[in-house]
N, C-alpha and C positions, 0 to 999 in steps of 0.2 A: 504494500500500500504506500502510496506517495505521502510524504510528510505534508501536513497541513499547518498553517500558521494562524491560529485563532487569536482574536483580540479578546482578552478577558476583562469583563466589567465587574466591579465590586459594588455591593450594597451593604452599607453599615460595616465596612471593613472585611466582608466575607466575599469570596468569589461567588458570583451569582449567575452570570451569563457568559457564553462564549459566542463571539461573532466571527463568522467565516466569510471569506470572499465567496461569491456565488459559484465560481468554478470549482472551488474546493468542496463546497456543499454538494454539487452534482457528482463529483468523483466519490465522495464519501457515500452518497446515496447508492451509487452503482455498486460499490464494494459491498455494502450491506446487503443488497439484493443478491449478489453472487454468493455471499456467505450463506444467506437464507436458503438459496437453491441447493447449495452443497449440503447443508444440514438436512434438508428434506430428502435428498438423495441417499445420504448415509443412513437415515432412519429407515427408509424403504428397503435398502439393502440389508440392514440388520433384521428387519421383519421377515424377509424372504430367504435368509441364509439357509434354512432347512427345507425350503420348498423343493419338490421334485423337479428334476431337469433332464434334458436329453442332449446328446451330443449333436454336433452339426450334421454328421452323417445320418443319424437317426431322424433328425428333423427333415432332411432332404428326402429320405425314404417315405416318411409320413406324408409329405407334401407332393410326392412324385416329381421331384425335380433333380436334375443332375448337378 
């Protein structure tokens, strides 16, 4: 992930807000979407790890293709 350079705003001496340039925000949003997709894929793979499967050769025979 690319480094982002937020501007931090304080309220009553405590860090309260982070302001990002719009381009950084878009990059961060895209990275988060990719991460979410990866998480969903990993969860699905974990759920299906014990599912029955067939080899490519068996699948071709079932589908009558060479």
